[in-house]
C-alpha positions in Angstrom: 38.2 10.6 3.8 36.6 6.7 4.1 35.3 5.7 0.7 31.6 4.1 0.8 31.5 0.8 -1.2 28.4 -0.3 -2.8 27.7 -3.2 -5.3 24.9 -2.7 -8.0 23.7 -5.1 -10.6 22.8 -4.7 -14.4 20.7 -7.2 -15.1 19.2 -7.5 -18.7 16.8 -9.8 -20.6 15.6 -9.4 -24.0 17.3 -6.1 -24.6 16.0 -4.5 -21.5 17.4 -3.7 -18.2 16.1 -4.2 -14.9 15.6 -1.1 -12.6 14.2 -0.1 -9.3 12.1 2.5 -8.4 13.6 3.3 -5.1 11.4 4.2 -2.1 10.1 8.1 -1.8 12.2 8.3 1.9 14.0 11.8 1.9 17.2 10.5 3.5 18.2 8.1 1.1 20.3 9.0 -2.4 18.2 9.4 -5.2 14.7 9.0 -3.2 11.8 8.2 -5.7 14.6 7.9 -8.6 14.8 4.8 -10.7 18.3 3.3 -10.3 20.0 -0.1 -10.3 19.9 -2.9 -7.4 22.2 -3.2 -4.8 23.6 -1.7 -1.8 26.5 -1.6 0.7 29.3 -3.8 1.3 29.2 -5.7 5.0 32.5 -5.5 6.6 34.7 -8.2 5.1 32.7 -9.0 2.3 33.9 -8.8 -1.5 31.9 -6.8 -3.8 30.8 -9.9 -5.6 29.3 -11.5 -2.6 27.9 -8.2 -1.6 25.8 -7.7 -5.1 24.8 -11.5 -5.0 23.2 -10.8 -1.2 21.5 -7.8 -2.0 19.9 -9.1 -5.1 18.5 -11.9 -2.8 17.4 -9.7 -0.3 15.9 -7.1 -2.6 14.2 -9.3 -5.2 14.4 -12.7 -4.0 16.7 -13.9 -6.7 20.4 -13.6 -7.7 22.4 -15.2 -10.8 24.6 -18.2 -10.3 27.6 -15.6 -11.2 28.0 -11.9 -12.0 30.8 -10.1 -13.8 32.4 -6.8 -13.3 31.7 -4.1 -15.4 33.4 -0.9 -13.8 34.2 0.5 -10.7 32.3 4.1 -10.8 33.7 6.5 -8.2 31.7 9.7 -7.4 33.3 12.0 -4.3 33.1 9.4 -1.3 31.2 6.8 -3.1 32.6 3.6 -5.0 30.2 2.0 -7.1 31.5 -2.1 -7.7 29.3 -2.4 -11.1 28.1 -6.1 -12.1 26.6 -7.4 -15.0 24.7 -10.8 -15.7 21.8 -12.1 -17.8 18.2 -12.1 -15.9 17.3 -15.7 -16.4 14.0 -15.3 -14.0 10.9 -13.9 -15.2 10.0 -10.9 -13.9 6.9 -11.5 -12.7 8.6 -14.4 -10.3 10.8 -11.8 -8.6 9.2 -10.7 -5.3 10.3 -6.8 -4.7 11.4 -6.5 -1.1 13.0 -3.1 -1.5 12.0 -0.1 -3.2 8.8 1.2 -4.5 8.3 -0.8 -8.2 10.7 -2.5 -10.6 10.4 -2.8 -14.3 12.4 -4.0 -17.4 13.4 -0.6 -19.1 14.4 -0.1 -22.7 17.7 1.5 -23.9 15.3 3.9 -24.9 13.7 4.7 -21.5 17.3 5.0 -20.1 18.3 7.3 -22.7 15.0 10.1 -22.2 15.8 9.5 -18.5 12.8 9.1 -17.0 10.2 6.3 -17.2 6.4 5.9 -16.3 5.7 3.6 -13.2 2.2 1.9 -12.5 2.5 1.9 -8.8 3.6 5.4 -8.3 1.1 6.6 -11.1 3.4 9.2 -12.8 6.9 9.3 -14.5 10.0 9.2 -12.5 13.6 10.1 -13.4 16.7 8.2 -13.3 19.2 8.5 -10.6 21.8 10.6 -12.9 25.0 8.2 -12.0 22.6 4.8 -12.7 21.6 6.8 -16.1 25.2 7.2 -17.0 26.6 3.8 -15.7 23.4 2.1 -17.9 24.4 4.2 -20.8 28.0 3.0 -20.7 27.0 -0.7 -20.4 24.8 -0.1 -23.3 27.4 1.6 -25.6 29.9 -1.6 -25.0 26.8 -4.2 -25.8 
C-alpha cells in the first residue's frame, strides 16, 4: 500500500491555536470540520517545504522556519506535523482555502467543537487533528 504524505502546521499565538474550518465538500477528508492547515506533499518535496508552501497558499503567510512535532500515521495517511509561533495578526491573513479560520483555545479543542461565524453554527473537530493538538498542548 502506497502511503499518502501530508504536512500540517500547528500555529499558535497568545495560548490559542489557528485552525481552519474545512470546506463542506463531501469528497474531502473531514468536510465541514475544524482542522489544521496543510496539505499533500508534491513529488520530490520535503515535508518542511510542503508545509511552508501550503501555508503560503492557504493563508497568504508562512513562518520563516517550522519545527517538527511528530509524524502521525493513520492507515495509509502519514501526517508530518510541524509547529511554529504565529507572528502575523489573524486579521492580516487571507483565507484562500477553507470556509473559516479562527484562533481556538485549548478548551475549544478539548470540547471537540467550536462555533464558526461564517457557517453560523457549531462545527466538530476532525478527530486526528483534535488528537494531535491535544498531544501538543500536553507537552507545552
